[in-house]
Steps between C-alpha positions, in 0.01 A plus 500: 500500500577399142658693215189447287287665769735798501492513121119510514511772764727720288287434192182620676679806639635597157206400279226637728246228422475134588418407138811661350719368783372145437580529129851625580585201720310250280251405771123536540351784704370269775840328526672835554236607753540176698883529498490859631246395766737225622788747507298744712398215730865396542609858579198572720418833335315621186713611207222678308227741610183322394255776595443552127434175315703561182756744641814307596669760715796379709494529878812621681601134550435437132725791397784365712463144372480610134830686539667189641329276246645701211848463645456126553366447148786705355747287697333185367537629144863585568564148634334341196703723271821401679421129463420548133829685458692211654307247294582687182861569618439876486605542862615298796833389644748225418778398741802347327797334665822437309850379569777754449606422143143488367388795708781726384548390139175344370218635712529861377422395142218270617335767713537757223325269254226431756443869580463585134199268491367563851610846620245514781644204693742578784804272519683422823837328457708312758858391424669220696649153486294236319421299813374807686289607202334158478428509874332840454288353220394207716401742779289714263728802535554516124296387198770385256860387548783518246784277623806305390420175681228262388250462786389151606211619715171347380321821600680681216464489127795605291604573143838564343581867446835461326837327517822680574863404558759595758803675355832636622553877474826692521657827403650521148843527667485157661733235348208260445313763296689399187472127559262326264362220717468524879509183707421485870859386564613842371316660793647299788759766587291801400326727755125453455222744592176325593163563657440418866444143617120535509466534123407222258765631261775463762391143572519415131853642472626319809347171386664518156845589636473219754391241241800594283737484802609858442551737796269801511712797603239744628647849497177691578151405612236758413124534504437631148582407143569865419783510754650181355511662156645827626773328701590273208525807276752655742721185512389385846457151361283291270124497538260216427156631406203414275562605139181706488653734760795618289357584159569873533851462643594247232368728228689803633823304551510574871505126571613195307244220527596138442333163540658246734508160333401317818198730555312360200184429700255778432333683784120477487291795609143432609167677533313364802151560637272322742322190367147630558193434290490852361760775512407865532448691173815704564707182548360351180575822311860507628551135405384579145757779478772269634408231245535748216824649637658161575508414130701813433727442800578141402574600142741764630660252742547240224676762289727598790583135571588443137217259425 
């Protein structure tokens, strides 16, 4: 049983004549007659009462099959429409994975810009550590990854999203808040609030302190950047976070934000997808939005870094 046979069956039932049904499905009369004959042979029962030569009246079996045929043809049309919607990025789903800093502080603006252009696409977002996000991408659990570590996997293709810098944050009451230049040696005896050991950011901090032979006095380990900022604001210690995370607090005066001379190396943030021949239309559309937004983000970062 083929969809074209069902389409012919419905056409005869609705048009009432073989000639008009053939015109409707763009076939000849004999071709339609042969197709219906094969369908009846397959089902083992007549679908039309042929007692009157030109009167195509459905049998009971024909009535039942026409009802099902209409539902199947409607479902086919719905499926085609859904595919066209995905192709034209009018509908569909995009799964995005992001590390914490990007997911909390950049992704909202990226998804807002995307939804303005493609409001019918559903977005699913996963937040985690960069390594876990890249693993999810490799296992086809997400479509696009936004991470802070450059992947070396040949199965990935990557592009630079923006560059950021790690900074030290403190309450305005802290003695270092009025100091012009902060060196890592100034922090050796200070209580530091950092992310947990699994994070790329924590690894970067530890590596820099170690290379400068300065002790890292960890006061608090926490799982979120927001908690680092809040604890620093209440004099629990000094926090080391990406600059992009503290724009609002710096503007309001809740936190004092300073560069650390020894943390001059900028932190690169990457957009990563699978290195396949052709990405889905929704992936391509999101990458276009990211490309446009990254120019604005980098210009803003350059201004913040004093370039």
